[in-house]
The first five atom37 places (N, CA, C, CB, O) and aatype in JSON, in Angstrom:
{
  "aatype": [12, 1, 15, 1, 7, 11, 10, 11, 6, 6, 11, 12, 16, 19, 8, 8, 9, 11, 10, 1, 11, 6, 18, 0, 3, 0, 19, 10, 15, 7, 6, 11, 2, 13, 6, 19, 1, 10, 2, 3, 1, 7, 18, 5, 11, 7, 3, 6, 19, 9, 13, 2, 19, 19, 3, 7, 14, 13, 3, 19, 15, 8, 5, 10, 2, 8, 19, 10, 13, 6, 9, 16, 18, 10, 19, 8, 7, 13, 7, 10, 6, 11, 3, 17, 4, 0, 13, 7, 9, 1, 1, 11, 6, 15, 6, 3, 3, 7, 11, 1],
  "atom_mask": [
    [1, 1, 1, 1, 1],
    [1, 1, 1, 1, 1],
    [1, 1, 1, 1, 1],
    [1, 1, 1, 1, 1],
    [1, 1, 1, 0, 1],
    [1, 1, 1, 1, 1],
    [1, 1, 1, 1, 1],
    [1, 1, 1, 1, 1],
    [1, 1, 1, 1, 1],
    [1, 1, 1, 1, 1],
    [1, 1, 1, 1, 1],
    [1, 1, 1, 1, 1],
    [1, 1, 1, 1, 1],
    [1, 1, 1, 1, 1],
    [1, 1, 1, 1, 1],
    [1, 1, 1, 1, 1],
    [1, 1, 1, 1, 1],
    [1, 1, 1, 1, 1],
    [1, 1, 1, 1, 1],
    [1, 1, 1, 1, 1],
    [1, 1, 1, 1, 1],
    [1, 1, 1, 1, 1],
    [1, 1, 1, 1, 1],
    [1, 1, 1, 1, 1],
    [1, 1, 1, 1, 1],
    [1, 1, 1, 1, 1],
    [1, 1, 1, 1, 1],
    [1, 1, 1, 1, 1],
    [1, 1, 1, 1, 1],
    [1, 1, 1, 0, 1],
    [1, 1, 1, 1, 1],
    [1, 1, 1, 1, 1],
    [1, 1, 1, 1, 1],
    [1, 1, 1, 1, 1],
    [1, 1, 1, 1, 1],
    [1, 1, 1, 1, 1],
    [1, 1, 1, 1, 1],
    [1, 1, 1, 1, 1],
    [1, 1, 1, 1, 1],
    [1, 1, 1, 1, 1],
    [1, 1, 1, 1, 1],
    [1, 1, 1, 0, 1],
    [1, 1, 1, 1, 1],
    [1, 1, 1, 1, 1],
    [1, 1, 1, 1, 1],
    [1, 1, 1, 0, 1],
    [1, 1, 1, 1, 1],
    [1, 1, 1, 1, 1],
    [1, 1, 1, 1, 1],
    [1, 1, 1, 1, 1],
    [1, 1, 1, 1, 1],
    [1, 1, 1, 1, 1],
    [1, 1, 1, 1, 1],
    [1, 1, 1, 1, 1],
    [1, 1, 1, 1, 1],
    [1, 1, 1, 0, 1],
    [1, 1, 1, 1, 1],
    [1, 1, 1, 1, 1],
    [1, 1, 1, 1, 1],
    [1, 1, 1, 1, 1],
    [1, 1, 1, 1, 1],
    [1, 1, 1, 1, 1],
    [1, 1, 1, 1, 1],
    [1, 1, 1, 1, 1],
    [1, 1, 1, 1, 1],
    [1, 1, 1, 1, 1],
    [1, 1, 1, 1, 1],
    [1, 1, 1, 1, 1],
    [1, 1, 1, 1, 1],
    [1, 1, 1, 1, 1],
    [1, 1, 1, 1, 1],
    [1, 1, 1, 1, 1],
    [1, 1, 1, 1, 1],
    [1, 1, 1, 1, 1],
    [1, 1, 1, 1, 1],
    [1, 1, 1, 1, 1],
    [1, 1, 1, 0, 1],
    [1, 1, 1, 1, 1],
    [1, 1, 1, 0, 1],
    [1, 1, 1, 1, 1],
    [1, 1, 1, 1, 1],
    [1, 1, 1, 1, 1],
    [1, 1, 1, 1, 1],
    [1, 1, 1, 1, 1],
    [1, 1, 1, 1, 1],
    [1, 1, 1, 1, 1],
    [1, 1, 1, 1, 1],
    [1, 1, 1, 0, 1],
    [1, 1, 1, 1, 1],
    [1, 1, 1, 1, 1],
    [1, 1, 1, 1, 1],
    [1, 1, 1, 1, 1],
    [1, 1, 1, 1, 1],
    [1, 1, 1, 1, 1],
    [1, 1, 1, 1, 1],
    [1, 1, 1, 1, 1],
    [1, 1, 1, 1, 1],
    [1, 1, 1, 0, 1],
    [1, 1, 1, 1, 1],
    [1, 1, 1, 1, 1]
  ],
  "atom_positions": [
    [[77.71, 78.71, 35.73], [77.02, 78.35, 36.74], [77.18, 77.56, 37.56], [76.24, 78.15, 36.53], [77.61, 76.53, 37.04]],
    [[77.0, 77.43, 39.09], [76.93, 76.85, 39.71], [75.65, 76.57, 39.85], [77.53, 77.14, 40.41], [74.7, 77.27, 39.49]],
    [[75.6, 75.41, 40.44], [74.41, 74.76, 40.78], [73.93, 74.77, 42.28], [74.56, 73.46, 40.34], [74.67, 74.0, 42.9]],
    [[73.04, 75.3, 43.06], [72.97, 74.69, 44.72], [72.7, 73.97, 44.62], [72.33, 75.01, 45.79], [72.65, 73.58, 45.79]],
    [[72.21, 72.76, 43.72], [71.33, 71.38, 44.69], [72.39, 70.01, 44.74], [0.0, 0.0, 0.0], [73.61, 69.9, 44.58]],
    [[71.85, 69.55, 44.88], [73.34, 68.6, 45.28], [73.3, 67.53, 44.23], [73.38, 67.74, 47.02], [72.49, 67.71, 43.32]],
    [[74.0, 66.51, 44.2], [75.21, 66.86, 43.17], [74.64, 65.13, 42.6], [77.36, 67.25, 44.0], [74.51, 64.66, 41.47]],
    [[74.39, 64.57, 43.98], [74.53, 63.08, 44.09], [72.94, 63.23, 44.47], [75.79, 62.29, 45.32], [72.65, 63.95, 45.42]],
    [[71.76, 62.48, 43.64], [70.32, 62.36, 44.04], [70.68, 61.82, 45.68], [69.3, 61.11, 42.91], [71.87, 61.62, 45.94]],
    [[69.65, 61.6, 46.76], [69.3, 61.29, 47.44], [68.72, 60.51, 47.62], [69.13, 61.73, 47.67], [67.82, 61.24, 48.03]],
    [[68.11, 59.13, 47.76], [66.87, 58.25, 47.43], [65.84, 58.31, 49.05], [67.55, 56.35, 46.93], [66.48, 58.17, 50.09]],
    [[64.81, 58.45, 49.11], [64.08, 58.7, 49.77], [63.9, 57.84, 50.38], [63.33, 59.11, 49.42], [63.91, 56.79, 49.73]],
    [[63.58, 57.61, 52.33], [62.98, 55.94, 52.64], [61.92, 56.58, 53.95], [64.61, 54.38, 53.37], [61.64, 57.46, 54.76]],
    [[61.55, 54.92, 53.13], [59.64, 55.65, 54.15], [60.12, 53.99, 55.53], [56.72, 55.14, 52.35], [60.74, 52.94, 55.44]],
    [[59.53, 54.56, 56.34], [60.35, 54.29, 58.3], [59.37, 53.68, 58.22], [60.65, 55.54, 59.92], [58.64, 54.16, 57.34]],
    [[58.74, 52.39, 58.95], [57.86, 52.37, 59.79], [58.07, 51.64, 61.12], [56.89, 51.97, 59.17], [58.73, 50.64, 61.42]],
    [[57.2, 52.59, 61.89], [57.98, 52.51, 63.9], [56.96, 52.24, 63.99], [58.67, 53.84, 65.15], [56.02, 52.22, 63.19]],
    [[57.08, 51.92, 65.38], [55.66, 51.95, 66.71], [55.98, 52.77, 67.4], [55.3, 50.69, 67.78], [57.09, 53.1, 67.82]],
    [[54.56, 53.33, 67.61], [54.88, 54.34, 68.36], [53.51, 53.82, 69.33], [55.0, 55.97, 67.56], [52.53, 53.2, 68.9]],
    [[53.86, 54.46, 71.31], [52.36, 53.74, 72.26], [52.01, 54.72, 71.98], [52.13, 53.25, 73.95], [52.35, 55.77, 71.42]],
    [[50.6, 53.85, 72.86], [49.34, 54.34, 72.04], [48.99, 55.68, 72.64], [48.01, 53.29, 72.14], [48.11, 56.39, 72.15]],
    [[49.86, 56.08, 73.95], [49.58, 57.0, 74.76], [49.86, 58.3, 73.74], [50.43, 56.86, 76.13], [49.7, 59.37, 74.33]],
    [[50.04, 58.36, 73.06], [51.17, 59.45, 72.23], [50.71, 59.45, 70.74], [52.99, 58.86, 72.26], [50.95, 60.24, 69.82]],
    [[49.99, 58.37, 70.79], [49.25, 58.51, 68.93], [47.75, 59.77, 68.37], [48.32, 56.54, 68.59], [47.43, 60.09, 67.22]],
    [[47.22, 60.14, 69.54], [46.28, 61.38, 69.93], [47.1, 62.09, 69.18], [45.99, 61.93, 71.52], [47.3, 62.25, 67.98]],
    [[47.5, 62.43, 70.1], [48.47, 63.71, 70.0], [48.53, 64.02, 69.2], [49.58, 63.82, 70.25], [48.06, 65.04, 68.7]],
    [[49.72, 62.48, 68.36], [50.06, 62.9, 66.67], [49.22, 62.75, 65.97], [51.04, 62.24, 65.91], [49.34, 63.58, 65.07]],
    [[48.25, 62.05, 65.8], [47.49, 62.82, 64.87], [46.95, 63.62, 65.16], [46.8, 62.4, 64.29], [46.57, 64.01, 64.06]],
    [[46.39, 64.51, 66.11], [45.83, 65.88, 65.67], [47.1, 66.96, 65.4], [44.77, 66.48, 66.93], [47.07, 68.03, 64.78]],
    [[47.73, 66.6, 65.79], [49.16, 67.5, 65.38], [49.19, 68.22, 66.46], [0.0, 0.0, 0.0], [49.3, 69.44, 66.31]],
    [[49.08, 67.65, 67.88], [49.83, 68.57, 68.48], [51.03, 68.16, 69.08], [49.15, 69.16, 69.33], [51.76, 68.76, 69.87]],
    [[51.14, 66.75, 68.47], [52.72, 67.18, 68.71], [52.99, 65.89, 68.05], [53.44, 67.47, 70.47], [52.57, 64.73, 68.02]],
    [[54.58, 67.2, 67.17], [54.54, 66.99, 65.67], [56.27, 66.76, 65.34], [53.74, 68.52, 64.77], [57.06, 66.86, 64.4]],
    [[56.27, 66.35, 66.97], [58.25, 65.52, 66.6], [58.69, 64.29, 66.97], [59.58, 66.24, 67.39], [57.72, 64.02, 67.67]],
    [[59.16, 63.65, 67.02], [59.34, 62.12, 67.83], [60.84, 62.49, 68.24], [59.18, 60.37, 66.7], [61.47, 63.48, 67.86]],
    [[61.19, 61.71, 68.91], [63.43, 61.87, 69.22], [62.75, 60.32, 69.66], [64.74, 63.49, 71.12], [61.74, 59.88, 70.2]],
    [[64.14, 59.79, 68.99], [64.14, 57.9, 68.42], [66.26, 58.26, 68.71], [63.19, 57.33, 65.6], [67.02, 59.19, 68.97]],
    [[66.31, 56.83, 68.45], [67.59, 56.13, 68.26], [67.92, 56.42, 67.12], [67.65, 54.76, 68.41], [67.87, 55.4, 66.43]],
    [[68.2, 57.21, 66.62], [69.05, 56.88, 64.96], [69.41, 55.7, 64.48], [70.4, 57.44, 64.8], [70.05, 55.62, 63.43]],
    [[69.05, 54.59, 65.19], [69.48, 53.05, 64.64], [69.33, 52.92, 62.38], [67.82, 51.63, 65.72], [69.95, 52.12, 61.68]],
    [[68.31, 54.0, 61.88], [68.24, 53.86, 60.93], [68.34, 54.81, 59.71], [67.54, 53.37, 61.08], [67.88, 54.58, 58.58]],
    [[68.84, 55.63, 60.02], [69.86, 56.3, 59.57], [68.41, 58.02, 58.5], [0.0, 0.0, 0.0], [68.27, 58.26, 57.31]],
    [[67.85, 58.56, 59.53], [67.14, 59.19, 59.37], [67.36, 60.6, 59.0], [66.62, 58.96, 60.13], [67.82, 61.43, 59.78]],
    [[66.89, 60.89, 57.41], [66.48, 61.9, 56.91], [66.2, 62.7, 56.55], [66.37, 62.03, 56.83], [65.74, 62.28, 55.5]],
    [[65.92, 64.49, 56.5], [64.64, 64.97, 55.87], [64.32, 64.99, 54.74], [64.39, 65.96, 56.05], [65.18, 65.07, 53.86]],
    [[62.77, 64.91, 54.44], [62.34, 63.97, 53.41], [62.0, 62.78, 53.69], [0.0, 0.0, 0.0], [61.13, 62.16, 53.07]],
    [[62.81, 62.28, 54.86], [62.26, 60.56, 54.52], [60.66, 60.62, 54.78], [63.07, 59.16, 55.82], [60.24, 61.76, 54.6]],
    [[59.58, 59.61, 55.2], [58.42, 59.49, 55.36], [58.21, 58.51, 56.06], [57.82, 59.51, 54.43], [58.75, 57.42, 55.85]],
    [[57.34, 58.76, 57.05], [57.55, 57.51, 58.13], [55.96, 57.51, 58.92], [59.1, 57.89, 59.47], [55.22, 58.28, 59.53]],
    [[56.05, 55.26, 58.16], [54.38, 55.58, 58.53], [54.34, 54.62, 60.28], [52.92, 54.59, 56.84], [54.84, 53.5, 60.42]],
    [[53.72, 55.3, 61.29], [53.43, 54.34, 62.31], [53.08, 53.24, 62.76], [53.05, 54.52, 62.64], [52.62, 52.71, 61.75]],
    [[52.95, 52.27, 63.85], [52.53, 51.29, 63.86], [52.52, 51.51, 65.57], [53.28, 50.21, 63.0], [53.58, 51.64, 66.18]],
    [[50.8, 51.53, 66.43], [50.1, 51.87, 67.43], [50.3, 50.44, 68.0], [48.66, 52.49, 67.14], [49.95, 49.39, 67.46]],
    [[51.17, 50.65, 69.67], [51.27, 49.86, 69.7], [51.06, 50.04, 71.36], [52.19, 49.42, 68.91], [51.68, 51.03, 71.76]],
    [[50.28, 49.29, 72.5], [50.4, 48.84, 73.58], [50.9, 48.43, 74.29], [50.13, 48.53, 73.71], [50.28, 48.22, 75.33]],
    [[52.24, 48.06, 74.24], [52.98, 47.21, 75.39], [54.11, 46.35, 74.58], [0.0, 0.0, 0.0], [55.31, 46.61, 74.46]],
    [[53.47, 45.41, 74.14], [53.81, 44.34, 73.27], [53.12, 44.05, 72.03], [53.74, 43.29, 73.93], [53.47, 43.14, 71.29]],
    [[52.23, 44.75, 71.82], [50.2, 44.35, 71.3], [50.63, 45.4, 70.04], [48.2, 45.17, 72.83], [51.56, 46.19, 70.2]],
    [[50.24, 45.37, 69.4], [49.58, 46.08, 68.57], [48.41, 46.66, 68.31], [49.66, 45.7, 67.97], [47.97, 45.54, 68.03]],
    [[47.54, 47.31, 68.16], [46.27, 48.14, 68.48], [45.97, 48.6, 67.07], [46.47, 49.47, 69.64], [46.72, 49.05, 66.19]],
    [[44.65, 48.34, 67.1], [43.73, 49.34, 66.4], [43.51, 51.37, 66.38], [42.52, 48.72, 66.98], [42.84, 52.17, 67.03]],
    [[44.33, 51.44, 65.44], [44.07, 53.25, 65.7], [43.96, 53.87, 64.52], [45.32, 54.14, 66.47], [44.49, 53.24, 63.61]],
    [[43.4, 55.01, 64.16], [43.06, 56.24, 63.26], [44.51, 56.21, 62.85], [42.41, 57.8, 64.01], [44.73, 56.29, 61.64]],
    [[45.44, 56.1, 63.59], [46.95, 56.91, 63.74], [47.22, 55.77, 62.48], [48.17, 56.85, 65.63], [47.37, 56.48, 61.48]],
    [[47.33, 54.59, 62.15], [48.14, 53.2, 61.6], [47.8, 54.05, 60.06], [47.28, 51.12, 61.99], [46.87, 54.75, 59.68]],
    [[49.17, 53.56, 59.4], [49.34, 53.56, 58.32], [49.3, 55.3, 57.81], [48.36, 52.54, 57.81], [49.36, 55.43, 56.59]],
    [[49.24, 56.11, 58.3], [48.78, 57.43, 57.86], [50.21, 57.97, 57.55], [47.85, 58.33, 59.02], [50.98, 58.08, 58.5]],
    [[50.62, 58.32, 56.35], [51.76, 58.6, 55.74], [52.41, 60.14, 56.41], [51.41, 58.6, 54.11], [51.71, 61.14, 56.3]],
    [[53.68, 60.24, 57.05], [54.19, 61.22, 57.69], [55.61, 61.16, 56.76], [54.22, 61.0, 59.38], [56.34, 60.19, 56.56]],
    [[55.73, 63.01, 56.12], [57.32, 63.37, 55.62], [58.3, 63.98, 57.01], [57.23, 64.82, 54.23], [57.6, 64.82, 57.58]],
    [[58.78, 63.92, 57.27], [60.37, 63.95, 58.23], [60.65, 65.85, 57.79], [62.18, 62.37, 57.26], [61.14, 66.25, 56.73]],
    [[60.29, 66.51, 58.68], [60.33, 67.94, 57.62], [62.05, 68.93, 58.3], [58.25, 69.3, 58.07], [62.76, 69.85, 57.88]],
    [[62.05, 68.34, 59.09], [63.49, 69.09, 59.99], [64.0, 67.32, 61.21], [62.57, 71.23, 61.55], [63.31, 66.44, 61.75]],
    [[65.44, 67.59, 61.12], [66.27, 66.74, 61.89], [67.6, 67.23, 62.48], [66.54, 65.68, 61.1], [68.53, 67.76, 61.87]],
    [[67.49, 66.96, 63.81], [68.74, 67.34, 64.85], [69.09, 66.34, 65.16], [68.57, 68.1, 66.08], [68.49, 65.32, 65.49]],
    [[70.43, 66.65, 65.05], [70.85, 65.89, 66.08], [72.4, 66.45, 67.1], [71.03, 64.48, 65.29], [73.05, 67.35, 66.57]],
    [[72.89, 65.94, 68.42], [73.75, 66.65, 69.2], [71.85, 67.71, 70.35], [0.0, 0.0, 0.0], [70.67, 67.46, 70.58]],
    [[73.05, 69.03, 70.66], [72.59, 69.56, 71.17], [71.34, 69.07, 72.56], [72.43, 70.14, 70.19], [70.12, 69.16, 72.52]],
    [[72.37, 68.46, 73.86], [71.15, 67.35, 74.19], [71.24, 66.44, 74.15], [0.0, 0.0, 0.0], [71.83, 65.89, 75.08]],
    [[70.72, 65.67, 73.09], [70.76, 64.69, 72.97], [71.86, 63.55, 73.05], [70.31, 64.83, 72.25], [73.02, 63.81, 72.73]],
    [[71.37, 61.84, 73.62], [72.09, 61.52, 73.8], [72.96, 61.1, 72.47], [71.74, 60.92, 74.63], [72.17, 61.01, 71.53]],
    [[74.64, 60.74, 71.93], [74.8, 60.07, 70.86], [73.92, 58.62, 70.26], [76.04, 59.88, 71.04], [73.67, 57.66, 70.99]],
    [[73.59, 58.7, 69.04], [72.97, 58.01, 68.63], [71.82, 58.69, 68.17], [72.88, 57.14, 69.36], [71.23, 58.47, 67.12]],
    [[71.58, 59.45, 68.92], [69.84, 59.81, 69.61], [69.52, 60.71, 68.73], [69.57, 60.55, 71.32], [70.56, 61.25, 68.35]],
    [[68.01, 61.42, 67.89], [68.26, 62.34, 67.07], [66.25, 62.77, 67.44], [69.09, 61.72, 65.28], [65.4, 61.97, 67.83]],
    [[66.12, 63.9, 67.2], [64.74, 64.95, 66.86], [64.55, 64.99, 65.76], [64.73, 66.38, 67.19], [65.4, 65.13, 64.87]],
    [[62.92, 64.82, 65.59], [62.31, 65.04, 63.5], [61.41, 65.51, 63.85], [61.83, 63.69, 62.16], [60.92, 65.24, 64.95]],
    [[60.86, 66.46, 62.9], [59.93, 67.24, 63.27], [59.25, 66.71, 61.95], [0.0, 0.0, 0.0], [59.98, 66.61, 60.96]],
    [[57.96, 66.37, 61.86], [56.75, 64.8, 61.52], [55.91, 66.31, 60.73], [55.5, 63.49, 63.58], [56.33, 67.45, 60.87]],
    [[54.93, 65.99, 60.08], [54.22, 66.5, 59.19], [53.04, 65.7, 58.34], [55.12, 66.96, 58.45], [53.51, 64.9, 57.54]],
    [[52.18, 65.74, 58.37], [51.43, 64.9, 58.05], [51.48, 64.73, 56.39], [50.19, 65.25, 58.67], [51.63, 65.82, 55.83]],
    [[51.38, 63.56, 55.49], [51.22, 64.16, 54.11], [49.62, 63.92, 53.47], [52.4, 63.4, 53.08], [48.78, 63.08, 53.79]],
    [[49.59, 65.02, 52.43], [48.09, 64.41, 52.17], [48.11, 62.91, 51.13], [47.08, 65.78, 51.26], [49.0, 62.48, 50.39]],
    [[46.96, 62.45, 51.4], [47.06, 61.49, 50.11], [45.68, 61.79, 49.25], [47.16, 59.69, 50.6], [44.92, 62.72, 49.02]],
    [[45.85, 60.49, 48.96], [44.63, 61.3, 47.83], [43.29, 61.18, 48.55], [44.39, 60.42, 46.08], [42.29, 61.53, 47.92]],
    [[43.15, 60.8, 49.64], [41.38, 60.93, 50.07], [41.81, 62.18, 51.29], [40.38, 58.96, 50.98], [40.99, 62.06, 52.2]],
    [[42.37, 62.83, 51.46], [41.97, 63.89, 52.07], [41.21, 64.84, 51.14], [43.06, 64.47, 52.68], [41.36, 65.04, 49.94]],
    [[40.65, 65.19, 51.72], [39.46, 66.75, 51.08], [38.35, 66.11, 50.12], [0.0, 0.0, 0.0], [37.93, 66.64, 49.09]],
    [[37.88, 64.69, 50.73], [37.4, 63.98, 49.41], [36.09, 64.05, 50.46], [38.21, 62.23, 48.65], [35.1, 63.36, 50.23]],
    [[36.13, 64.53, 51.08], [35.02, 64.28, 52.15], [33.9, 66.13, 51.84], [36.11, 64.05, 54.29], [32.9, 66.37, 52.51]]
  ]
}
């Protein structure tokens, strides 16, 4: 019987990326559940993302900082410029979720 799984196990990567303050609340609430990025990091479905909220060149304190998200979908092409991608994100539950 032939396996439908991948022959080679792929390693999941955690990407620490900056996010402008003007988008942080929408990501935190789930209203914005995607990112459009230069794919200079080799983003893959299943990778994880941790945002660092910035205002211009400065890091800012925000509830979104250090929250873990999973890349759930990845698109290249389809109107995106070369080397750019769009990916869907979903907040991953942490051990602290649901303990309140």
